[in-house]
N, C-alpha and C positions, 0 to 999 in steps of 0.2 A: 550640208554643209557643206565646203569646200574648204581643203584644210592646204595649204603651203607651209613655207619654210619661217613665212613673216608672223602666222598667225598661232604655229605648232605650241612651243615655247608656252606665250601666254594661255593656250587652251590645257596645258597638259593637267593643272589641277580639278581643272571642268572634270577631263577626260578620267580620270585616277578613282572621282565618286562616284563615277556613272559605271564603271565597270568593277568595282567594291560593291557598288547595290545593284546588280544586274542575275538578271534569273540565268541568262546566258545573253554569247554572242557570236551576231550571226558574220560571218566574215568571207571576203570572194577575194582574191587580189585579181588588178590587171594586168597578166601576166600573156606576154604576148610572143608565142615562138612553138617548136615543138622541135621533136628529135630528133639528131643525124640520124641516128638508129634507128626503123622503125620497129616496136614488138609486135613480136607475131603475137596470135592466137596459142604455137605451141610452147611459149616459154612460159617457165617457172615465175611464180614472184622476186627473187633475187635474181632472174635474168631481167627479167624487167625493168629491177631497179638501177643494177650495172647499165643500160642501154639508154633511163631518162637521165642517167644521175649525169650523165658527158652533158646532155641539154641545157640542163640545169644549172653546170655550171657556166656554159656562157650566153644565155641571156636570164636579162634582167624583167625587176617589178618597176614598171615606171606608176604604178597605183593600186592601191589595195584601201579596201571597201568595209567596213564595217559598219554593222546595225545593231546596238543595244537594249536589247529588249527585259523592263522590268515591271512585274503585276504591280499595278494601280492598287495603295494601298486605302482599303477600303470600298472599292469594285470590282465588283462578283465578276473573276475571268474576265476583266479589264488589262489590257496593256498598252505599255508607252515605249517608241521605237527613236533612237536617237541613230542617226543615219550619217555618217560624213565620212567624204572622200579625202583621201590625203594622199597627196603627191610623193612621188620618192624621186630624189637622186642622187646615184654613191656618193659618201665621203671624199675630200679630194683633198687631202688632205697629208702636206708631209711626206711619207711614201706612196703613201694611198694612191691610186690611177686605177678607176676599174677597167676594164676594158669587158665589152657588152657586144650582142650581138643584135637586129630588126629582121625581116624578113620582110620584105618586101609585103604579099601580104596581109600580111598582120597591121606594116602601116595604112595601106588603104583599108582595112576594117575598121581601126580605129578613127580616119577621118569619117568614114561611112555614120560613126554614130557620136563626131564633133567632140572627140574630143581633143583636152587642150596642153597642146604642145610646148606652149609658153609657162604655162603652170609645171608642166613636168622639165624643160630642160631651166630656165630660170629661177624657176622658188620651188625647185622641189626638194621634200625636205632633207638631210642625206642620213645615212644608215652604214651600218657596218658588222661583224659577227665579233665573236667574242675574242677569236683569231687576231683579227684587226687589230682588236683591240688591244689589246696587248702588247702592240709592235709598236703602235702609236704613243700610248702610253711611256712604254722603257725611254722612244725617243726623247717627249718630253719632258718629261721630268729626268735623267739625263744630261740634258741639256746638247743633242744629236741629233735636232731637230734640224731641216731643211726644207726652205720651197721646191721642188720640183718641176712641176707644172712651166714649161716656157709665157704663156697668158700669166700667171699669178708672178715670175721672177722681174715681165719687164713692169709691170704695176709694181712691186715692188722699189723696181731700182729708179722708179718718178719719183716713189713717194719718199725715198732715203735724202735723195738729192735734194727736192722739195725742203725736205726739214735742214738739211746737212747747211744751206744756203742760210737757208734760216736763223739756225744756231748762230752764226758764224759775227749778225749784228743784234741778238737777240741778248737781253740782259738778264742773269738769274731771277727768275718768278717772273719772267714772262711767257704768256702762253699764244700758242696758234691753233684755230681747228682743221682737220683735213674733212671739209663734206662729205658726202654722198658714202662714206664707206660705215656698211651697216651689219649689222647679222652675224656670222659665222666667219666674213669674211674678217670683220676691223677685229677679231683676235688674232689670225692671223698676221696684219700688217700691226699689234700692236706688242706680239713678240718678236719678227722681225727688227722691228725698230729698239725697245733691248735690252737684246742680242749685241743689236750696231751700235751703238751710244749709250756712255754709260753715264752723260751727264745732263739728261731727259728721262722723266717718268709719262706715263700715259694715261689715260680714263676715256671710257665711253659713257656720250652722253648722247644727245634723241636730235644734235645737230651732226655729227658725228663724231670722229677719235681728237682727243683734244692731245694736244704736243705739252708741256710744261717743262724751263730751262732749268734745272735743280740742282745744285753743288751734289759733286760724288757722295760725301761724309749724307747732306738727306738721303740720296737715294738707298743707300744703305738703308737709313731710319722707316724709309716708307715699305722695300720689302720687306724688313723682315717686322716693321713693331703693324702697320696700319691693316684693316679690315680687309683692302684689296691685295696681299703679301699675293709675293710668287706662288708657292707650293696649290695656295684657295685659286687664285687666280686661271693656275695650271689646270687643277680640277675644274673650275669654268667651260677651258674652255672642249677638255671630255666629256664637261656634258653636251655644251653644243656639237663637238661631232659625232655623237654617236647620234641624236637625233633620235632619228622614230625607236631606233631601241632601247631607248629608253622605258617607252611606250608598251611594248615589245613583253620587254624584262614587269612591266606592270600586267599584263596581260596574263602569264607565264604565272604570278604569284598569286592573284586573284585565283587563280584553279576553275574560273566557270564553265561550264560547259559550251567546246566552241563548234557551231553547226556550219557547216559547207553543203555543197553539191557537187556532187563527181572531184571533191575536193583531193584526191592525192596528188597531183600536180600542186594544188597549194602546199598542205605539207613539206613537201620536196624542197618547194622557192624559202618556206620560210624558216627550216633549218640550215637551208643554205645564205639565207640574206639575214637572220639574224640571230643566231644560232651557232652554228657554228659547221665548216664545210662540210657535206655531204661523208660519212666514213664508206671504208669499200665496203664492209660486213652492211644484208641490209637485216641481219636480228641488232643490229649495232644501231640501224635508223631507227626502226622497229621501238628497241627498249630507250633511246631518245626521246622522240616522236608523245611515248606512252608517262614519262615523266615530264614532260612539259605540258601535256594536255593531257590528263588523266580519263574526261569525259570527249569525245569525238563523235558527235552524228551527222550522218550521209544522210543528207536528202534523196540521193539518187538512190541509195541502197532501200532506205524506207518504204518510196514509193513504189520502184520496184515489187520488190512482195507482196504488196496489197490492189494495186493496179491490175491486174482479169481481176482478181475477188468480187471488186466493187463495180466490175463493167465499164470503167470509167473509158471512151475512147483514147487510141495510141496517141503520145504525146514525144516529142522529139527532144524538148528543151524545156530549162526551167521557167522560165513564160508563161511555155502551156498549159503546162504541170500548176502554176496559177491562179490560171484561168478557169481553169476547169476546175480546181478545190473551191471559185467563188463563184461556180455560177447554182444553177439549181439541179444540178447532176449532183452534187454532194447533200445528200440528207441531210447533212447538220450545216447546209448553208446557214440560216436563220438564227440555229441555237451555239455556235462553236464564237472560238472568244473573239472579243473584239479588239481592235489595234489602234492604235493613235498616231500620230506622227507627232514628236517636240517640237517645240519653236526653235526657228533658225531652221527644224529640221525639214519644211512644211512643202518641198522641191515636187517632190513624190505624192501628193496627199490627190491634184488631180494631172501631173504629169507622167509621161512612160517613158521610162530611161533605160531600154531596156542593153546586156552591155557595159554601162556606166557602173564601177565597180559597189556603190555604195547602193543603188537598187537590187543588184541582186542580191546584194546582202540583204535588205529588206527582203528581196522575195523567199532566200534562206528560210530564213525568221518566223514569218507566215506563214509558209509551209507546212512546217514543223511543226508548229502550233495546230495549223487545220488538220493535217493528219495522224496527230497525238489523241485529238480530240475525236474524231471520229473513230481509234481503236478504240478508245475508254469508251464510248456508245455502245462499238459492239462484243463490248464487256457486260455493262449492265441491261444493254436492248432495252432502256430506254431514251428516249429524248426531250426534252434536256437533259443532261448528267448532273448530278443533284450536286452542288460543290465541287466542281471544276477547280482544279490549280494544275501550276506547276510541278510539285512533285508529285501529283499522281500523273500526272504524263511522263515524267521522268519513270517511274518502275514500267507501266503498257512500253514505253521504250524500247526497255533493257535489253529488249532481244539484239535491237540493233545499234549497241553501241560500240562503240568502239569498230566495227565494222564498214568499211570506206571502199567504196567500188572502184573496181581498175578496170580499164578501159584497157582491150588487146592483149590478154593473156589466159594461160592456161589454169585460172583462178575466177571467177567472178569478182571476190572482194579479199579484203586484206581483213585480215584481226589483230588491232592493234595492242589487245589485253592477253597476248595466247599464242598459241600453234594456228599456223592457215588450213583451213578449210580445204578436205582434198579433193579435187576438180569435179564439177556436174558437166563440163564443155559433151557436143555430144563427143560418139567413138572415132579413133584415126583411121581413114581412106587410105588405100593406097593404089597411083593409079602406076596399071603395066602400061609402056608402049611399044606398041608390033611394026613395024617395018618405017620405022620414021628414022633415019640415017643420023639426025641430031637435034634435040631437041630443049630446052633452055626453060625457065620454071617462069620465064615473062612468057611463052608460049602456051605454057600449059593452063593459067588465068587465067588468059584472053581466050582460052576455048571455054570455060566455063564461066565466062565473068555475065553472062547473059542469062544463065539459067540460074545460079546464084553466086554467092560470093564462098573464098575458098584462099586462105591460107595456104601458100605451096613450099615446098621444102624436099631440093632432090635427095630420094636415096643412093640410089645408085645412077647409074649412066643413063637407064630406059625405065629408071623407079624411079616416083613420087610420092608425097605423101601427102593430103589434102585434110586439111581441118576448117569448119565452120563453128559459129557459135548457136546455129540452128539444128533442133533433132531433123523437123518437115524437110530439109533441104538436103541434109546427109541420105536420107530416107530417099528424096527424088533424085539423087542422082545415082542413086544404087540400081534405083527400076531405070531412069531415062539408057542407062549405059548397061542395059544387061548384055546382051545377046553383041555388040559394037564391033566390028572388026579388027578396028586397030584398036582400039582405048579397051583394058578390061579397068574392070573396077569392082574392088572390095575390102571387107574388115580389113583391118590390119593386125596382125597378129603375131607380137614379138619375139614367140621365140622360134615365128613358121620364115617370119620377111627379114631377121635385123639380119644387114650385112655381116656385123659383126657374132652372132651366135651363128651364124650360116659356113664362115669364115673355121670357126671352135667344130663345127662338125665336119666338116671339110677334113682340117687338121685329124681329129679324131681317129676317121673313116679308115684314111692312110695308115695312123699308126698300126690303127688294131687291122687292114692288111696286112701290114708287114710281118706286126708280130706273128699272124696265124701262119702266113707263108713262112716265116722262120721256124713257127711249131712245127708244119706239116712236114720241109725240108729234112728237122731235124729228125722224125720221127722216120724218114725213110731212108737215112744215111746208113751204113754201114754198121 
């Protein structure tokens, strides 16, 4: 089901009910962008976070997919999935006028998979974080609100001119309709009209904004005694301006397990766009996410651990993981959980829509159930497993809860419910270059790229650190370049190779030598 701004408010009660009754929620934001500063395998999680934080602040979410999974009562191990695509566009209201970036390659990618740009640009659901909400709430409730964007100003000017000309000839009690003004824009138009003209009252109806000429006394009465009094009405404006953030808070309040695949970037965007601007502190970010979503399950982290053990073929993306688990290679294929699509969500019954947010969210949830059933079968050593249920699945998934996969960093995953685990990366290698006048990191990278993939970091003028995420690559490079005439590669040892340590040892050596010399000269004196 595709949801834009026009459908969103009507669907909120149903969405709230679905989330409250759900066993878990699969998510997949349609995020298109990458870091300005690419993270390195050398980076600690805190360094990775600071680099990626800058990128998240510059790029936007154009679509978010949710797939709400609920066990069907009275049906053994059967689940129903409600999958929705939400098209999003940042709130532009008063002082809020967001700037964001797109990459050309990302646009090409979206075109390839049929992304609906009209839905995104013309009918995107507004959203804001808590800091933005505080600013706009203060401006609206104190009467300091102003139209800022040029297109809105032009439209408002036309509307005010039209109403002003009508007022000159209208009698008290007469009314006129401004057609074609609906949704969030209708609140904006009404707010400006009520501020600019003291002898009118406005009402939003199906046909548009209705303007009625009233006396000042009647205007005061309407503002203070009607069900449409100004304070309630301004709260409705805020509700519309918050848009998808209202549903985000519902999701947080429900405290359901949140499931994603390689979901670290998703969590950064969810925090920045719907909660608060990302903090500078990495630990504060972890605490915030854990308070929002106490149970996170990253299917990438789960499948990485069990894949080799099950002798499954290598895969590179979520769709391939899903295909393997639905194939005869999965020993529990025929006994695992049955998943059906809800009415109005049957798009994915026969159609594969890779990289569409809701489809990927559905794949995440399906992979979770199938992997959990596989783990449960290993415990019982029988198939089918008796009385399989989602609480049982959560029990077997406990070692993976809040363990989120981290791409390109010094550790393979982040622990959101405690300290991060130590690195299990291959050892760092040190490259010493002989008889080359000037060497860059890029040249070193290109020298080894055909043999294996390394991250390269300069240590000194002629020394470089090399790091890979595969132990076999480290072994191969040590063997291949054992007797190379100009490139000497060995294991990096901090106390032996660090420039800081070497500098300290040199200073200590010099001080010791001078002290020894002074002692000798003192002994040989008269």
